[in-house]
mmCIF file of the N, C-alpha and C atoms, coordinates in Angstrom:
data_MODEL
# 
_entry.id   MODEL 
# 
loop_
_atom_site.group_PDB 
_atom_site.id 
_atom_site.type_symbol 
_atom_site.label_atom_id 
_atom_site.label_alt_id 
_atom_site.label_comp_id 
_atom_site.label_asym_id 
_atom_site.label_entity_id 
_atom_site.label_seq_id 
_atom_site.pdbx_PDB_ins_code 
_atom_site.Cartn_x 
_atom_site.Cartn_y 
_atom_site.Cartn_z 
_atom_site.occupancy 
_atom_site.B_iso_or_equiv 
_atom_site.pdbx_formal_charge 
_atom_site.auth_seq_id 
_atom_site.auth_comp_id 
_atom_site.auth_asym_id 
_atom_site.auth_atom_id 
_atom_site.pdbx_PDB_model_num 
ATOM 1   N N  . MET A 1 1  ? 17.586 20.717 52.874  1.00 0.00 ? 1  MET A N  1 
ATOM 2   C CA . MET A 1 1  ? 18.239 21.694 51.868  1.00 0.00 ? 1  MET A CA 1 
ATOM 3   C C  . MET A 1 1  ? 19.506 21.355 51.538  1.00 0.00 ? 1  MET A C  1 
ATOM 4   N N  . PHE A 1 2  ? 20.519 21.860 52.573  1.00 0.00 ? 2  PHE A N  1 
ATOM 5   C CA . PHE A 1 2  ? 21.768 21.540 51.965  1.00 0.00 ? 2  PHE A CA 1 
ATOM 6   C C  . PHE A 1 2  ? 22.094 20.195 51.404  1.00 0.00 ? 2  PHE A C  1 
ATOM 7   N N  . ALA A 1 3  ? 21.548 18.991 51.921  1.00 0.00 ? 3  ALA A N  1 
ATOM 8   C CA . ALA A 1 3  ? 21.490 17.779 50.770  1.00 0.00 ? 3  ALA A CA 1 
ATOM 9   C C  . ALA A 1 3  ? 21.475 18.176 49.432  1.00 0.00 ? 3  ALA A C  1 
ATOM 10  N N  . ALA A 1 4  ? 20.175 18.385 49.673  1.00 0.00 ? 4  ALA A N  1 
ATOM 11  C CA . ALA A 1 4  ? 19.527 17.796 48.084  1.00 0.00 ? 4  ALA A CA 1 
ATOM 12  C C  . ALA A 1 4  ? 20.121 18.969 46.979  1.00 0.00 ? 4  ALA A C  1 
ATOM 13  N N  . GLU A 1 5  ? 20.824 20.489 47.650  1.00 0.00 ? 5  GLU A N  1 
ATOM 14  C CA . GLU A 1 5  ? 22.017 21.346 47.301  1.00 0.00 ? 5  GLU A CA 1 
ATOM 15  C C  . GLU A 1 5  ? 23.499 20.617 46.673  1.00 0.00 ? 5  GLU A C  1 
ATOM 16  N N  . HIS A 1 6  ? 23.742 19.993 47.853  1.00 0.00 ? 6  HIS A N  1 
ATOM 17  C CA . HIS A 1 6  ? 24.842 19.319 47.752  1.00 0.00 ? 6  HIS A CA 1 
ATOM 18  C C  . HIS A 1 6  ? 25.071 17.942 46.922  1.00 0.00 ? 6  HIS A C  1 
ATOM 19  N N  . ALA A 1 7  ? 23.874 17.068 46.246  1.00 0.00 ? 7  ALA A N  1 
ATOM 20  C CA . ALA A 1 7  ? 23.766 16.274 45.445  1.00 0.00 ? 7  ALA A CA 1 
ATOM 21  C C  . ALA A 1 7  ? 23.525 16.980 44.201  1.00 0.00 ? 7  ALA A C  1 
ATOM 22  N N  . GLN A 1 8  ? 22.963 18.491 43.619  1.00 0.00 ? 8  GLN A N  1 
ATOM 23  C CA . GLN A 1 8  ? 22.663 18.608 42.680  1.00 0.00 ? 8  GLN A CA 1 
ATOM 24  C C  . GLN A 1 8  ? 24.280 19.439 42.548  1.00 0.00 ? 8  GLN A C  1 
ATOM 25  N N  . SER A 1 9  ? 24.753 19.653 42.854  1.00 0.00 ? 9  SER A N  1 
ATOM 26  C CA . SER A 1 9  ? 25.842 20.274 43.203  1.00 0.00 ? 9  SER A CA 1 
ATOM 27  C C  . SER A 1 9  ? 27.373 19.372 42.416  1.00 0.00 ? 9  SER A C  1 
ATOM 28  N N  . GLU A 1 10 ? 27.189 18.154 43.112  1.00 0.00 ? 10 GLU A N  1 
ATOM 29  C CA . GLU A 1 10 ? 27.904 17.135 42.497  1.00 0.00 ? 10 GLU A CA 1 
ATOM 30  C C  . GLU A 1 10 ? 27.116 16.338 40.836  1.00 0.00 ? 10 GLU A C  1 
ATOM 31  N N  . VAL A 1 11 ? 26.200 16.671 40.401  1.00 0.00 ? 11 VAL A N  1 
ATOM 32  C CA . VAL A 1 11 ? 25.559 16.034 39.670  1.00 0.00 ? 11 VAL A CA 1 
ATOM 33  C C  . VAL A 1 11 ? 25.806 17.336 38.608  1.00 0.00 ? 11 VAL A C  1 
ATOM 34  N N  . ARG A 1 12 ? 26.270 18.583 38.547  1.00 0.00 ? 12 ARG A N  1 
ATOM 35  C CA . ARG A 1 12 ? 26.936 19.839 38.036  1.00 0.00 ? 12 ARG A CA 1 
ATOM 36  C C  . ARG A 1 12 ? 28.104 19.252 37.927  1.00 0.00 ? 12 ARG A C  1 
ATOM 37  N N  . LEU A 1 13 ? 28.862 18.910 38.647  1.00 0.00 ? 13 LEU A N  1 
ATOM 38  C CA . LEU A 1 13 ? 30.304 18.695 38.580  1.00 0.00 ? 13 LEU A CA 1 
ATOM 39  C C  . LEU A 1 13 ? 30.581 17.438 37.882  1.00 0.00 ? 13 LEU A C  1 
ATOM 40  N N  . THR A 1 14 ? 29.887 16.526 38.183  1.00 0.00 ? 14 THR A N  1 
ATOM 41  C CA . THR A 1 14 ? 29.487 15.253 36.874  1.00 0.00 ? 14 THR A CA 1 
ATOM 42  C C  . THR A 1 14 ? 29.234 15.531 35.601  1.00 0.00 ? 14 THR A C  1 
ATOM 43  N N  . GLN A 1 15 ? 28.687 16.159 35.336  1.00 0.00 ? 15 GLN A N  1 
ATOM 44  C CA . GLN A 1 15 ? 28.469 16.513 34.082  1.00 0.00 ? 15 GLN A CA 1 
ATOM 45  C C  . GLN A 1 15 ? 29.719 17.813 33.749  1.00 0.00 ? 15 GLN A C  1 
ATOM 46  N N  . GLU A 1 16 ? 30.224 18.416 34.089  1.00 0.00 ? 16 GLU A N  1 
ATOM 47  C CA . GLU A 1 16 ? 30.934 19.352 33.730  1.00 0.00 ? 16 GLU A CA 1 
ATOM 48  C C  . GLU A 1 16 ? 32.415 18.453 33.297  1.00 0.00 ? 16 GLU A C  1 
ATOM 49  N N  . ILE A 1 17 ? 33.058 17.387 34.717  1.00 0.00 ? 17 ILE A N  1 
ATOM 50  C CA . ILE A 1 17 ? 34.026 16.811 34.079  1.00 0.00 ? 17 ILE A CA 1 
ATOM 51  C C  . ILE A 1 17 ? 33.805 15.621 33.209  1.00 0.00 ? 17 ILE A C  1 
ATOM 52  N N  . CYS A 1 18 ? 32.643 15.131 32.963  1.00 0.00 ? 18 CYS A N  1 
ATOM 53  C CA . CYS A 1 18 ? 32.364 14.528 31.481  1.00 0.00 ? 18 CYS A CA 1 
ATOM 54  C C  . CYS A 1 18 ? 32.397 15.467 30.305  1.00 0.00 ? 18 CYS A C  1 
ATOM 55  N N  . ALA A 1 19 ? 32.237 16.822 30.187  1.00 0.00 ? 19 ALA A N  1 
ATOM 56  C CA . ALA A 1 19 ? 32.363 17.056 29.037  1.00 0.00 ? 19 ALA A CA 1 
ATOM 57  C C  . ALA A 1 19 ? 33.919 17.499 29.017  1.00 0.00 ? 19 ALA A C  1 
ATOM 58  N N  . LEU A 1 20 ? 34.359 17.783 29.918  1.00 0.00 ? 20 LEU A N  1 
ATOM 59  C CA . LEU A 1 20 ? 35.814 18.364 29.973  1.00 0.00 ? 20 LEU A CA 1 
ATOM 60  C C  . LEU A 1 20 ? 36.632 16.705 29.638  1.00 0.00 ? 20 LEU A C  1 
ATOM 61  N N  . ARG A 1 21 ? 36.121 15.819 30.003  1.00 0.00 ? 21 ARG A N  1 
ATOM 62  C CA . ARG A 1 21 ? 36.637 14.379 29.116  1.00 0.00 ? 21 ARG A CA 1 
ATOM 63  C C  . ARG A 1 21 ? 36.576 14.309 27.473  1.00 0.00 ? 21 ARG A C  1 
ATOM 64  N N  . VAL A 1 22 ? 35.362 14.756 27.660  1.00 0.00 ? 22 VAL A N  1 
ATOM 65  C CA . VAL A 1 22 ? 35.024 14.807 25.867  1.00 0.00 ? 22 VAL A CA 1 
ATOM 66  C C  . VAL A 1 22 ? 35.810 15.204 25.258  1.00 0.00 ? 22 VAL A C  1 
ATOM 67  N N  . ASP A 1 23 ? 35.987 16.517 25.428  1.00 0.00 ? 23 ASP A N  1 
ATOM 68  C CA . ASP A 1 23 ? 36.650 17.988 24.682  1.00 0.00 ? 23 ASP A CA 1 
ATOM 69  C C  . ASP A 1 23 ? 38.158 17.480 24.674  1.00 0.00 ? 23 ASP A C  1 
ATOM 70  N N  . MET A 1 24 ? 38.462 16.636 25.771  1.00 0.00 ? 24 MET A N  1 
ATOM 71  C CA . MET A 1 24 ? 39.844 16.000 25.934  1.00 0.00 ? 24 MET A CA 1 
ATOM 72  C C  . MET A 1 24 ? 40.525 14.823 24.882  1.00 0.00 ? 24 MET A C  1 
ATOM 73  N N  . HIS A 1 25 ? 39.219 14.165 24.946  1.00 0.00 ? 25 HIS A N  1 
ATOM 74  C CA . HIS A 1 25 ? 39.495 13.188 23.835  1.00 0.00 ? 25 HIS A CA 1 
ATOM 75  C C  . HIS A 1 25 ? 39.807 13.607 22.467  1.00 0.00 ? 25 HIS A C  1 
ATOM 76  N N  . GLN A 1 26 ? 38.538 14.788 21.967  1.00 0.00 ? 26 GLN A N  1 
ATOM 77  C CA . GLN A 1 26 ? 38.763 15.194 20.934  1.00 0.00 ? 26 GLN A CA 1 
ATOM 78  C C  . GLN A 1 26 ? 39.830 15.951 20.531  1.00 0.00 ? 26 GLN A C  1 
ATOM 79  N N  . GLY A 1 27 ? 40.397 16.698 21.587  1.00 0.00 ? 27 GLY A N  1 
ATOM 80  C CA . GLY A 1 27 ? 42.072 17.564 21.028  1.00 0.00 ? 27 GLY A CA 1 
ATOM 81  C C  . GLY A 1 27 ? 42.853 16.417 20.976  1.00 0.00 ? 27 GLY A C  1 
ATOM 82  N N  . PHE A 1 28 ? 43.178 15.956 21.628  1.00 0.00 ? 28 PHE A N  1 
ATOM 83  C CA . PHE A 1 28 ? 44.446 14.075 22.187  1.00 0.00 ? 28 PHE A CA 1 
ATOM 84  C C  . PHE A 1 28 ? 44.153 13.528 20.317  1.00 0.00 ? 28 PHE A C  1 
ATOM 85  N N  . ALA A 1 29 ? 42.569 13.262 20.037  1.00 0.00 ? 29 ALA A N  1 
ATOM 86  C CA . ALA A 1 29 ? 42.509 12.714 18.532  1.00 0.00 ? 29 ALA A CA 1 
ATOM 87  C C  . ALA A 1 29 ? 43.206 13.455 17.783  1.00 0.00 ? 29 ALA A C  1 
ATOM 88  N N  . GLN A 1 30 ? 42.473 14.776 17.851  1.00 0.00 ? 30 GLN A N  1 
ATOM 89  C CA . GLN A 1 30 ? 43.381 16.082 16.565  1.00 0.00 ? 30 GLN A CA 1 
ATOM 90  C C  . GLN A 1 30 ? 44.691 16.268 16.808  1.00 0.00 ? 30 GLN A C  1 
ATOM 91  N N  . THR A 1 31 ? 45.196 15.826 17.691  1.00 0.00 ? 31 THR A N  1 
ATOM 92  C CA . THR A 1 31 ? 46.504 16.397 18.205  1.00 0.00 ? 31 THR A CA 1 
ATOM 93  C C  . THR A 1 31 ? 47.585 14.875 17.447  1.00 0.00 ? 31 THR A C  1 
ATOM 94  N N  . ARG A 1 32 ? 46.885 13.530 17.798  1.00 0.00 ? 32 ARG A N  1 
ATOM 95  C CA . ARG A 1 32 ? 47.562 12.560 16.940  1.00 0.00 ? 32 ARG A CA 1 
ATOM 96  C C  . ARG A 1 32 ? 47.696 12.408 15.621  1.00 0.00 ? 32 ARG A C  1 
ATOM 97  N N  . GLN A 1 33 ? 46.385 13.247 15.177  1.00 0.00 ? 33 GLN A N  1 
ATOM 98  C CA . GLN A 1 33 ? 45.935 12.821 13.388  1.00 0.00 ? 33 GLN A CA 1 
ATOM 99  C C  . GLN A 1 33 ? 46.936 13.721 13.005  1.00 0.00 ? 33 GLN A C  1 
ATOM 100 N N  . GLU A 1 34 ? 47.355 14.964 13.552  1.00 0.00 ? 34 GLU A N  1 
ATOM 101 C CA . GLU A 1 34 ? 48.273 15.799 12.730  1.00 0.00 ? 34 GLU A CA 1 
ATOM 102 C C  . GLU A 1 34 ? 49.772 15.453 12.880  1.00 0.00 ? 34 GLU A C  1 
ATOM 103 N N  . GLY A 1 35 ? 50.056 14.823 13.951  1.00 0.00 ? 35 GLY A N  1 
ATOM 104 C CA . GLY A 1 35 ? 51.015 13.855 14.326  1.00 0.00 ? 35 GLY A CA 1 
ATOM 105 C C  . GLY A 1 35 ? 51.675 13.064 13.212  1.00 0.00 ? 35 GLY A C  1 
ATOM 106 N N  . ALA A 1 36 ? 50.689 12.405 12.891  1.00 0.00 ? 36 ALA A N  1 
ATOM 107 C CA . ALA A 1 36 ? 50.446 11.136 11.545  1.00 0.00 ? 36 ALA A CA 1 
ATOM 108 C C  . ALA A 1 36 ? 51.219 11.813 11.153  1.00 0.00 ? 36 ALA A C  1 
ATOM 109 N N  . SER A 1 37 ? 50.055 13.109 10.580  1.00 0.00 ? 37 SER A N  1 
ATOM 110 C CA . SER A 1 37 ? 50.654 13.783 9.352   1.00 0.00 ? 37 SER A CA 1 
ATOM 111 C C  . SER A 1 37 ? 51.991 14.127 9.236   1.00 0.00 ? 37 SER A C  1 
ATOM 112 N N  . SER A 1 38 ? 51.913 14.430 9.736   1.00 0.00 ? 38 SER A N  1 
ATOM 113 C CA . SER A 1 38 ? 53.549 15.334 9.864   1.00 0.00 ? 38 SER A CA 1 
ATOM 114 C C  . SER A 1 38 ? 54.428 14.280 9.978   1.00 0.00 ? 38 SER A C  1 
ATOM 115 N N  . ARG A 1 39 ? 54.402 13.237 10.468  1.00 0.00 ? 39 ARG A N  1 
ATOM 116 C CA . ARG A 1 39 ? 55.635 11.788 10.150  1.00 0.00 ? 39 ARG A CA 1 
ATOM 117 C C  . ARG A 1 39 ? 55.225 11.409 8.837   1.00 0.00 ? 39 ARG A C  1 
ATOM 118 N N  . MET A 1 40 ? 54.356 11.188 8.139   1.00 0.00 ? 40 MET A N  1 
ATOM 119 C CA . MET A 1 40 ? 54.293 11.240 7.001   1.00 0.00 ? 40 MET A CA 1 
ATOM 120 C C  . MET A 1 40 ? 54.504 12.022 6.229   1.00 0.00 ? 40 MET A C  1 
ATOM 121 N N  . GLU A 1 41 ? 54.811 13.557 6.661   1.00 0.00 ? 41 GLU A N  1 
ATOM 122 C CA . GLU A 1 41 ? 55.535 14.411 5.597   1.00 0.00 ? 41 GLU A CA 1 
ATOM 123 C C  . GLU A 1 41 ? 56.804 14.210 5.728   1.00 0.00 ? 41 GLU A C  1 
ATOM 124 N N  . ILE A 1 42 ? 57.566 14.120 6.555   1.00 0.00 ? 42 ILE A N  1 
ATOM 125 C CA . ILE A 1 42 ? 58.443 14.080 6.868   1.00 0.00 ? 42 ILE A CA 1 
ATOM 126 C C  . ILE A 1 42 ? 59.263 12.293 6.565   1.00 0.00 ? 42 ILE A C  1 
ATOM 127 N N  . LEU A 1 43 ? 58.726 11.698 6.311   1.00 0.00 ? 43 LEU A N  1 
ATOM 128 C CA . LEU A 1 43 ? 58.730 10.272 5.655   1.00 0.00 ? 43 LEU A CA 1 
ATOM 129 C C  . LEU A 1 43 ? 59.104 9.933  4.313   1.00 0.00 ? 43 LEU A C  1 
ATOM 130 N N  . LYS A 1 44 ? 58.203 11.272 3.580   1.00 0.00 ? 44 LYS A N  1 
ATOM 131 C CA . LYS A 1 44 ? 57.867 11.505 1.959   1.00 0.00 ? 44 LYS A CA 1 
ATOM 132 C C  . LYS A 1 44 ? 59.029 12.105 1.730   1.00 0.00 ? 44 LYS A C  1 
ATOM 133 N N  . TRP A 1 45 ? 59.903 12.736 2.619   1.00 0.00 ? 45 TRP A N  1 
ATOM 134 C CA . TRP A 1 45 ? 60.900 14.375 2.183   1.00 0.00 ? 45 TRP A CA 1 
ATOM 135 C C  . TRP A 1 45 ? 62.454 13.946 2.392   1.00 0.00 ? 45 TRP A C  1 
ATOM 136 N N  . MET A 1 46 ? 62.433 12.518 3.249   1.00 0.00 ? 46 MET A N  1 
ATOM 137 C CA . MET A 1 46 ? 63.636 11.522 3.721   1.00 0.00 ? 46 MET A CA 1 
ATOM 138 C C  . MET A 1 46 ? 63.870 10.950 2.379   1.00 0.00 ? 46 MET A C  1 
ATOM 139 N N  . ILE A 1 47 ? 62.743 9.945  2.144   1.00 0.00 ? 47 ILE A N  1 
ATOM 140 C CA . ILE A 1 47 ? 63.131 9.113  0.986   1.00 0.00 ? 47 ILE A CA 1 
ATOM 141 C C  . ILE A 1 47 ? 63.446 9.452  -0.410  1.00 0.00 ? 47 ILE A C  1 
ATOM 142 N N  . GLY A 1 48 ? 62.625 10.648 -0.673  1.00 0.00 ? 48 GLY A N  1 
ATOM 143 C CA . GLY A 1 48 ? 62.999 11.793 -1.762  1.00 0.00 ? 48 GLY A CA 1 
ATOM 144 C C  . GLY A 1 48 ? 64.362 12.305 -1.513  1.00 0.00 ? 48 GLY A C  1 
ATOM 145 N N  . LEU A 1 49 ? 65.168 12.916 -0.924  1.00 0.00 ? 49 LEU A N  1 
ATOM 146 C CA . LEU A 1 49 ? 66.319 12.828 -0.174  1.00 0.00 ? 49 LEU A CA 1 
ATOM 147 C C  . LEU A 1 49 ? 66.995 12.277 -0.016  1.00 0.00 ? 49 LEU A C  1 
ATOM 148 N N  . TRP A 1 50 ? 67.327 10.886 -0.051  1.00 0.00 ? 50 TRP A N  1 
ATOM 149 C CA . TRP A 1 50 ? 67.832 9.624  -0.151  1.00 0.00 ? 50 TRP A CA 1 
ATOM 150 C C  . TRP A 1 50 ? 67.872 9.374  -1.332  1.00 0.00 ? 50 TRP A C  1 
ATOM 151 N N  . ALA A 1 51 ? 66.870 9.554  -2.358  1.00 0.00 ? 51 ALA A N  1 
ATOM 152 C CA . ALA A 1 51 ? 66.868 8.741  -3.480  1.00 0.00 ? 51 ALA A CA 1 
ATOM 153 C C  . ALA A 1 51 ? 67.572 10.336 -4.089  1.00 0.00 ? 51 ALA A C  1 
ATOM 154 N N  . VAL A 1 52 ? 67.628 10.919 -3.848  1.00 0.00 ? 52 VAL A N  1 
ATOM 155 C CA . VAL A 1 52 ? 68.547 11.982 -4.572  1.00 0.00 ? 52 VAL A CA 1 
ATOM 156 C C  . VAL A 1 52 ? 70.115 11.881 -4.108  1.00 0.00 ? 52 VAL A C  1 
ATOM 157 N N  . ASN A 1 53 ? 70.180 11.833 -3.040  1.00 0.00 ? 53 ASN A N  1 
ATOM 158 C CA . ASN A 1 53 ? 71.674 11.191 -2.475  1.00 0.00 ? 53 ASN A CA 1 
ATOM 159 C C  . ASN A 1 53 ? 72.213 10.452 -3.477  1.00 0.00 ? 53 ASN A C  1 
ATOM 160 N N  . LEU A 1 54 ? 71.857 9.220  -3.212  1.00 0.00 ? 54 LEU A N  1 
ATOM 161 C CA . LEU A 1 54 ? 72.016 8.099  -3.959  1.00 0.00 ? 54 LEU A CA 1 
ATOM 162 C C  . LEU A 1 54 ? 72.096 7.847  -5.982  1.00 0.00 ? 54 LEU A C  1 
ATOM 163 N N  . SER A 1 55 ? 71.209 8.790  -6.215  1.00 0.00 ? 55 SER A N  1 
ATOM 164 C CA . SER A 1 55 ? 71.181 8.983  -7.776  1.00 0.00 ? 55 SER A CA 1 
ATOM 165 C C  . SER A 1 55 ? 72.718 9.962  -7.713  1.00 0.00 ? 55 SER A C  1 
ATOM 166 N N  . ALA A 1 56 ? 73.603 11.205 -6.749  1.00 0.00 ? 56 ALA A N  1 
ATOM 167 C CA . ALA A 1 56 ? 74.072 11.902 -7.101  1.00 0.00 ? 56 ALA A CA 1 
ATOM 168 C C  . ALA A 1 56 ? 75.504 11.074 -6.802  1.00 0.00 ? 56 ALA A C  1 
ATOM 169 N N  . THR A 1 57 ? 75.485 10.026 -6.114  1.00 0.00 ? 57 THR A N  1 
ATOM 170 C CA . THR A 1 57 ? 76.398 9.260  -5.356  1.00 0.00 ? 57 THR A CA 1 
ATOM 171 C C  . THR A 1 57 ? 77.048 8.468  -6.742  1.00 0.00 ? 57 THR A C  1 
ATOM 172 N N  . VAL A 1 58 ? 75.816 8.175  -7.077  1.00 0.00 ? 58 VAL A N  1 
ATOM 173 C CA . VAL A 1 58 ? 75.734 6.517  -7.985  1.00 0.00 ? 58 VAL A CA 1 
ATOM 174 C C  . VAL A 1 58 ? 76.891 7.578  -9.218  1.00 0.00 ? 58 VAL A C  1 
ATOM 175 N N  . GLY A 1 59 ? 76.147 8.981  -10.089 1.00 0.00 ? 59 GLY A N  1 
ATOM 176 C CA . GLY A 1 59 ? 76.663 9.632  -10.929 1.00 0.00 ? 59 GLY A CA 1 
ATOM 177 C C  . GLY A 1 59 ? 78.178 10.154 -10.541 1.00 0.00 ? 59 GLY A C  1 
ATOM 178 N N  . ILE A 1 60 ? 78.148 10.498 -9.688  1.00 0.00 ? 60 ILE A N  1 
ATOM 179 C CA . ILE A 1 60 ? 79.807 11.152 -9.647  1.00 0.00 ? 60 ILE A CA 1 
ATOM 180 C C  . ILE A 1 60 ? 80.692 9.629  -9.395  1.00 0.00 ? 60 ILE A C  1 
ATOM 181 N N  . ILE A 1 61 ? 80.410 8.761  -9.039  1.00 0.00 ? 61 ILE A N  1 
ATOM 182 C CA . ILE A 1 61 ? 81.361 7.161  -8.671  1.00 0.00 ? 61 ILE A CA 1 
ATOM 183 C C  . ILE A 1 61 ? 81.134 7.187  -10.702 1.00 0.00 ? 61 ILE A C  1 
ATOM 184 N N  . ALA A 1 62 ? 80.595 6.615  -11.084 1.00 0.00 ? 62 ALA A N  1 
ATOM 185 C CA . ALA A 1 62 ? 80.420 6.636  -12.853 1.00 0.00 ? 62 ALA A CA 1 
ATOM 186 C C  . ALA A 1 62 ? 81.545 7.283  -13.363 1.00 0.00 ? 62 ALA A C  1 
ATOM 187 N N  . PHE A 1 63 ? 81.083 8.718  -13.657 1.00 0.00 ? 63 PHE A N  1 
ATOM 188 C CA . PHE A 1 63 ? 81.870 9.814  -13.876 1.00 0.00 ? 63 PHE A CA 1 
ATOM 189 C C  . PHE A 1 63 ? 83.460 9.321  -13.611 1.00 0.00 ? 63 PHE A C  1 
ATOM 190 N N  . MET A 1 64 ? 83.585 9.667  -12.171 1.00 0.00 ? 64 MET A N  1 
ATOM 191 C CA . MET A 1 64 ? 84.994 9.262  -11.586 1.00 0.00 ? 64 MET A CA 1 
ATOM 192 C C  . MET A 1 64 ? 86.051 7.697  -12.768 1.00 0.00 ? 64 MET A C  1 
ATOM 193 N N  . LEU A 1 65 ? 84.667 6.953  -12.652 1.00 0.00 ? 65 LEU A N  1 
ATOM 194 C CA . LEU A 1 65 ? 85.303 5.737  -13.027 1.00 0.00 ? 65 LEU A CA 1 
ATOM 195 C C  . LEU A 1 65 ? 85.578 5.929  -14.487 1.00 0.00 ? 65 LEU A C  1 
ATOM 196 N N  . ARG A 1 66 ? 84.623 6.440  -15.771 1.00 0.00 ? 66 ARG A N  1 
ATOM 197 C CA . ARG A 1 66 ? 85.120 6.687  -16.989 1.00 0.00 ? 66 ARG A CA 1 
ATOM 198 C C  . ARG A 1 66 ? 86.187 7.842  -17.519 1.00 0.00 ? 66 ARG A C  1 
ATOM 199 N N  . HIS A 1 67 ? 86.636 8.744  -16.146 1.00 0.00 ? 67 HIS A N  1 
ATOM 200 C CA . HIS A 1 67 ? 87.409 9.662  -16.511 1.00 0.00 ? 67 HIS A CA 1 
ATOM 201 C C  . HIS A 1 67 ? 89.176 9.583  -15.829 1.00 0.00 ? 67 HIS A C  1 
ATOM 202 N N  . PRO A 1 68 ? 89.690 8.628  -15.943 1.00 0.00 ? 68 PRO A N  1 
ATOM 203 C CA . PRO A 1 68 ? 90.951 8.212  -15.605 1.00 0.00 ? 68 PRO A CA 1 
ATOM 204 C C  . PRO A 1 68 ? 91.301 8.957  -15.157 1.00 0.00 ? 68 PRO A C  1 
# 
């Protein structure tokens, strides 16, 4: 009787561990997806700000060269 209970406990424990691993895998996949999305947002903003900064710098230099 003790051996049967022990075997049944191990089966339940194995099932719980497997379910936990599936949940963890799904959670980590979602976290990776959110991180990738955030990185793309940051990259878009960085490129936009670099373009504005470059345009402003070129404009200021052009203004200074035309008006001595």
